[in-house]
Phi, psi and omega in degrees: 000126187256133185237159178296152176297175189235011184268153177222176185223172181305162180231142173202141182294150187259116174228162178205132173286135181299329182297336181290338176286320182300328187262002177058036176275092191252164177259118184277169182276000168110112171230022187258147187293119178060012169051036173265354186222177176224192180205162173238130179219168180168204175225140169223205186283131175310128180087349186286158185262119179255130183239133169241153176215138176267118174293345177281320184246352184076358184285135183232152174217157179221150178214164172258130180291140184288183189295329176267011178085358187281147175213158179214138168236110183259169173058041183271131174292137181309142178151190182264145183220148175249128183245134187227139177201125172055041178076003178257128183246135173229149167246122190221148181253134183259130179250164185302130177065021191231157168242134181257123185270131177230133174258123186236026179283187182301333180289345183248008188290339184275354178263122183281329185200133174235137177238145175235111180237151179085208187214161171218159188274314181266136183291124161306171189294127179224112184284001177261003183242150178237349189275156174263102192227143174234134180229129180248140173248164178307322177297325183276325177297333179277342176279350180256158176274079186227137183297146188277057164215155194303315178303322184290325177293315181298330181290350172286346178295149179301139177075356183274141174227145183290134179278191188287140184292347181267002181243128184060221181286356179094359178220027176294152187263144166253130183248133169058037180082353182287165174279165186283006181248028184231023181259168170234142184231140187226148171228124189038044171093353185256125186290129185237014184294141170288099184274008172291309188236337191066021184255005183204177180199161182297131179277158174224145176310131187292330174284354170275355180276127176268319183210144184228120177256137178234114179258118178263357178169166172065024186279159194285181186292347181282350184254136175204189174069025178205142176246352180264254178230175179239128176245112192239124182254139167234128187284164169291158178222166177274173181214193177283349176267139174281126175229136176229159174180173179200163186211153169226129174247126188236117175235087176286152177295323186300338175272009175251149176280158187279144178301165183258118177282167177226124185293141179281141187260352180279113186291340180266005182286147175285329178274129178277354181244137178273323176228133185237110186226348195295334184259002174300146180224153170214126174238144184213128169231121183236130180231149182215152174222142178218162174211146175209153179164190181277132164271319171225116186310139172069356187227316187231119187230156179226153166224130183218141177209149164234148188233127173242165181209153168223099189236134179225138179228127177246117180245136178244133181240186188293316181242345181232173173212170183212144177239127178235133178231151183219119176231028185274133172282158171229162185212160179209138175227133177230132182234130176238115184247107178267093182304318166202187188291353179251356183219126188235130175244128184238139168232127177241135177230129182226132168245114184228021180284127188244139174243113186256134174265135176239139170227129182245149185221167168226159183272144183295146175286166184277183184295341181264001183083011184269154180287146175250130186262153168041054184288322174088016176209156183277130186243269192267117181294141181248306184204157177219124177206171181242154178227137184247131178222154172093186182176245185221153175227131177227125184236124178237130182220141173242137176229133185235127173260087190283323172215175179302335190246356185230132175228144183222134173229151178222140185222141176228139179221147181233136177222138176233138183212105180294141178241106171050051183276109190275133171234118358293159184297327182229144186287168180299133187094347180293347175278349179263138186309147172281102187230143178203157165265148194223127172076002173300309179241337178236180173282345186233207177296123176291301178194161181269148192238140173089201188269000175269125182290358174098340177277351186248099184266318186228151179234168174284146173295113185277347171281357175250156176284161178297162177294133177206145174260135169238124173246131169237126184213148173226161178206149175233129183224138187228148172220134183221118182260125180233107176056240184273008184244133170247108183265125174239152189199155180183169180222151177210149170215140178228140173243124185244120183238124178249115172270149187225119177282125181292180180227154173226168168294148179304136179073005179084352188199157175242123173247123175240124189256126185234146175238124178288116183294158179292351176240023181289141174238132190284159174239186175064224180305332179248032185307129175097342183276149175302130181124209184215140175278117179233118175052044174086357182232156178269128175253124190287161181303145177081356184279141173258135180217160177233150169245130177258140178219124176257118182238140182210135164248147189283148174260122183204182175245153186223125187247139165253145170228115179241121183244153173205155171226156171213151175226136178209138183241111171272100191256118176277095184293311174230183181296329185252355185238124178249132172243136180249121186235098185236157175213127178247138173242128183244140178226139184233144175207125180238127176252156171278186184292348181263003182084014183257135185293128177244340168230126184207130182226146175288176178306122173265130189266134176236105177289145177233109179234153181197163172219157171222117178246112176280090195302309187267356175081008179233022178055029176261340182222123180229128173252140185212160174206159178216151169215133181195166178243148190220132183246155175228136184286171171275137184293144174298335176303328179291330179295317180296312184291316194271328183248358180296146182275147188212134180218136178229131175235127183236141176215155180235145185218150168286139176221161174264342176171199179222166179273126175292335188285314186227355175082005175285157182289153178245132183064039179302125185256215186289149177291141177254106181079187181270155174293137176251127185242135172232141179074178181207158176267018171259134182299145180293157177295128182308325183284357177258359178235357177208143179300135179292347176257026184296140173243145182292164178280142179212167185224140172251144182225137170231145183222127170233139179197183179201159183223140181227131175275107181288308170220182179298343180251342187248136172230141174221159183211167177214150179222135164253128182231142167226129181233146179207126173289122181268328182213121180245171184219138175200187177246162173231154183224064186226143181249321191309323181292336174293316183293314177300316179297312183302318183292313181291347177243025169071018174268078186291340183255021179307133178265102178299329180292351177282339173289127178296153180297327179218154176206159183267140184206169166266102183311137179094351179251162174301159183237131176237113181226166172278116175219165182266101192281331190249003181066022183253012179090347186262128173264157180208156182289132175228147180247124182263120184295149179294341178290342171284328181286325178074022182267134173290167172290146181296118188228137175200122181228128175243130173228139184213151167241110183255123172254131177222153183209161179216138173233127182241147176182175186293324183256323192232121170235135188211129178235161178191167176201152173227130180236122172253114189222154178221128178236115183236146175178180169259010179201147180284317185149214185298334182229168186238112177292315186300322176260003187043048178272120192258012182262103183297132187069010181225045182266176182280358191302323184239017173314321182201146182308329180295333177284346174268356176291137172074013190269347182276126183169197179293128180280166183306326181271012178281102173248104193291334179226131181218119176250124178231134179224127180207155178173181186228142177228124179268096184289320173216177180300334189264335181245133179227142183235141175225155180221158179210111178242132176234119182241124192216137173290167185280175182267144182293143172247140182243167169250124184246135182208184182281148173296135173287130187250358190299330182250022183252114184281169173290153000277351186300320184300326177296312184291326184290341178286344179276358184269144176284184178284080184229032174253190181251020168269123185225156175281135176268180186304332177272006183076014179266137179282124183230149177278129182255182181235143178312129174075009185278358174267019175086218185217166175290157179297161169300151175230154172216141183223133180238123175255141178236143175237141174221127179231145181238118178244092189288134182296332182290343180257022173063026183056030177260350186250131182226130174247127178221147174240129175242129175238117183265136182055060191305319184270006172057045172295143190222039181289158182287138172244351175204139169256159165290119186257004179267115196274347183240138178281331175206173177304128180069010175240114184288136179279130179296336180267015176298128177072013168290160179292140180247310187219153179229168174304150177303118178306159175306141175205164179223162183222130174251133182228135172230126185229138173231129172240129179213000000 
């Protein structure tokens, strides 16, 4: 059972002066490099001196207004600033990736002071921005009833929908029809996306987040490596004021509604439940403490916090149960050194390594020795182990403000991330050989032998380090203002290395024991003779023999190198019309374990264009548009899966028996036939696992929209969006097309075994691989025309119409959006939600042409209607209430079944028999296999969820103490969110649980928070 997270952040009322609208003091949609900073821009008296100062740090800068009165202060750390010119003073808040516009011309000289305080989720109208961006501050996040995790906040953005619960952490966001594995994540401008799978990112203590920015489309040339959205975190920082604080968040299980069970539909099943959740439990207590202030006044500042937790989750299954507990602390340090007003050095340090304890149990049998199902308590211990994930993040950044018009920054970052590092590395019994008897009394495994319980087939290579990802990255960004042109440029490179620990059979070997029956008749070379043909030799009736098998995968490291440059001109064509002309160059390289590139591309050019038209010249009506191309790299997991070395060595022997102690042979006799070897621990030739003309995946996007200031408190806008994947990448696992092509082209001695079991390609395109055309053991490049494969082109098209609005005020702040969207295609994207396949670019989607039949239709993230309403209301100075409503149409439902094999020759038929019922061919009521279409089983029901927050800030505590109650899913709605789409229990057997319920809305839960700041 998945429940909302339990972390929270600082709180502050959201206010805005009405005068700020009149003066167009707007928050822009982001033109800052990697969105760790913001800017202040506007107009004043030509030639006047404009000065800004941070009241938090004392740092000041000045600039001279140009001949047309324009001025810009770029690369500013987020926070509040006071801007002064000719006796006019403004206080403005700079947000992450945003520009704050201030008018200081003659029309403003009669106003002494204007303040913009607090935060808003949707940007008011900003004519300097073309991006689709949402920014949340810590103050706003704490006022809303939202789970304290980054993904839950990101899901408030227009167009974002929650992905499948079986992918990643179960709550990842899909932006603009993309899969959940196509987003980018940043902390203080440093990319922290898990490039192994794209399904996670480096954590930061939630209460250490100062601002959170979500880009859902139209983002500028400095961004790449993403087809979905960008989520950018800026941590809190210190100032000249000393601050301390702490909080406790408590989410007890007794305050949550029970999960919902699902009845089993098979009358012959031993277990009466298909899904068992009613006894699951989750208890969480999270506590944190922080301090911030000056180390050297006006020059050196720090922010530091530590977060601890006590979380326990109990899951109960049909015959077993599990307890998971986490007490690992996390920490954050942010240092800001203003060497002088023109030079800034920043350091961010994060510790997020978590050690989670697992305990597994089984239920005791009854008095008759029969299994007891769904007992709902932990009984007989099976195993206890720990799992480590996460690591450390270090970010060092320098920013130089060299002149009024030129700014340059340089950043270096380091990230380490353990991946499911198990302690101990192998379970008890893993040191024992995996041994069993086969076919002695049944047609399958009779029983497991020795000290291995039989459930442990493979173990980790103890001579290798645990799986870990290391990222080292640097970037340089510059900005140069020349009259009506703001030129932005930059370069970046990241090296991402994923180490992978190989595997062997438990105990280093697998022993399988066979007995030749007394009536056995041989086949093959000895057909008709008494006995059995084994490895090319005749074994007599009554003989006992064993097969030994040594299996090993290589332990190695796999490196990705991604490089990019960008150029962008923000050209103020006229006073009211801004053109954005950008170009990004992306270069990707993936290496195998031997350091040889198997995917490599030259710089791919991605134009980023946009415009913003201030129709009336007063920032009350804006029309805007963007058009751009976006590339995404290949995951390192693809390198591990596709280029990892694998070896199997098999031998057969006569034996007298086996040892019951360890499963090894007793009385091992003569070998039967020759030893058989398959594979090698040498990495395969890159040209044998990926087409030499492989191109990276990319998407084109067009957005047109407008924003209108309705009143001084209300803003509304609309966006039309179209995204289309133009080139996709995946693997295919078919040999027959090569055999057909070789026959058609006269290669009579072609060796089909030289074709890899699976290889990467751009679906719908020709494939060029190294194969053995002449059967002489020598491989050479050959091109297989796309027509032989029969695969369609990779297709995904997303169209959407988004309406968004905002109301701000002293007491009531309200935001919302409605999105009508359609996502159609023959593939979801980098991952597959229906099958819950988490291998980016290695899904089943294009493994064979039959898997592509019937696939065009609504993809899993196609939610046609989504309404989001959220906001906060200050009833009194001491009482604050918040609400969050999400109303959404259902997810498409498919029919999944087995591929028809009747017309498929070998060797493909043999490999396809290993697939489960996961194509769009299904049995009809008459038992005939027919082709269905993606989404033709309708949709899951509409769902709606309302979350409520109530906070008490007592005056007697000088507004430093806050008590808050969050109730998630207040009305405990429990509609179905996922059905079982697998129509067959086995080939040609219809499943009685087809379209049975699988998942429901998360049950009601609550969270209590107490926080004190002083």
